[in-house]
Phi, psi and omega in degrees: 000138177290158176218168180235143184250133168279112192253134176238131180254132173243117174261114183281124181294150173299132181086007181299143174242122177295126181292142179256352180209172180085186183237183180297331181289346181267359181293134174282169183303121178087342185295133180255139180211168180238133191226148178284181179295341178262014179066028176267131182292146178218118178248013179245317180115344182297316184290316182288334177293328180272344183280154178293333176198169180217170180236154164252139183214157180214137178288153180251156171281312180263108183256012181297117181063013182220143172266199178296148175288133188219146176281175171282178179291124181251111177252134182304324182291343182254002180282126180259335176216139179212104185213167180228157173232115180286130181293141177215103187282357184240126180268142173279152179254148179293140174233128178236131177255132174251123184217182176057050179293128176240077187238138173267150182303140179085354181282137172289129178243126181243134173245123178249129176245134179232111187253147181228140168196173177301316181293312183293324180289340173286326182276326189229135171288133179060034174085164177280103186247126178207151185232155169232148181227133175223166176262140176292125181272152180291148172265112182282095186230017175116238192313309180233084190298342183251021179279331183232152178271142174282098186298313177302320178294323178296316180295318179298321179295320178296316180298320178300319178293318180301324186271002176289157177293148178299150180294154179102166183269351182286117181294346180270001178301139184281132176252166177304319186289352173292332186234348184230162166227150191232147182207140170264131177245118179100156183237013180237194183292348177264014181301153183239140169264114181257125180244126182236137173287148177271156175299143178290141174286151181285135180295148175296139182266123179292155179287337182284112183287350176278351180287166178246081192277342187265137176213155175287139176203151173207155176250126175226159185214157174251150185232130178234132178233120186211162178277146179100170180287163176295144181244144175253009183291327183228107184277357181273314181226151172278176184283088182280355181278350183234046183290139182237015177197168179254122177254119186230127177283118180257348174209126178278149171281151182230168174269153167284160177211146175075017178286159180298326178296320179296315183291325175299321178294321177298323178301320178290317184300322188249011182296328187297344178263001191247355178241145182285342181199173181073147178280162181265084176252108189280341184276350184241092184298322181295330181270343189238049184294343181283341185287123181233133176247130179247017179279137173256123181304139177082001180268141175261133185245140164270142180243135180243136184237127175236117178248130189209158176268173178301139176297316180266098184296339179291346179288343179289138171253100188287140179185188182274073181208170180272129185285146175249130175245195182234152175222138169242140175242126176250116175260110187246130170306141188300333179291343182251356188296319184297323180293315181292314181297324179299320179292313182292327178302326182298327182265326189246353187081179182289138180286154171291138180266108179255029185290329185077189182293137177247108179225169185217036179275110184226347189296146178251002184244346182294154178259359179225127175247146182286148173256125178249218181284154180264164180216150178240008179291158187293314182259118181294000000 
């Protein structure tokens, strides 16, 4: 059965010190701490491991009619998910290698690229799709000069086509080089055409602070290499039945995670559960004095997720309805993560690592890109 979580977000301030004594009422503005069932602070983990349940709490700046912000009772026996996502502010770009050209001289060779991202999918149905076509040039090698294609010359011709300006008189027309970079690797018949996605540009930030400007995005693309001219008969797939080369993804593109922009967005998403009164209107500071942001610009955060059921199972009223549980998210500056994780490990054990691949290939000027593992799945 599906369930819904009442979610509370704790953004740990840069320089935070986990309290070793006192109670939740002693927390200074913004200070994050971990407390036993008797509201005793614990910065080691021994006390919360022995307690029947524990709390996460954070001090507020505005305490009018409100105490410290606090999670529900977290009992290890009721935790259903406990995982972390390591922050990575740099996204990897997709790299695809085209090799093993099997082309006869004079044959038209077409490469079709179909790219997807939030931005591109807004502009184009079924992705940004465009093709280039060149003829295979003869390899001048003696006895039968037109028996083999000059692969390096073929790749150079393709790159030249890729780097041409988009057709039409509109200077804003999108060209391949807006989203890709191209390189020939090797000078013999085993040469490779390497195509790499460029880093996405940062979206413009609206002036309205009530807007939700941050979103996850990545650019990935599919590559088709086939004989003959490009066809517009089928906009879903290129002619994969006449493939004349091998296109292999050697590096997947990834999302950034844990950036300050992402955590600021989470503060907005989950604010409605964190104040005892007043609506969450971000554009009106006088009306929204309860809204507090503890994000430091330029900081990378690790995020910890604890999903759990009610400590007192008798509080459930069983019936034909969807159950609601609770989730807490802890966004911790990476310099403080080990201290927080160490305390929670004592009660919950080590969290599952849901970080995914961590890579940092972003340059747009390098002439060499790393090759990692290959993939044959449909979506890179």
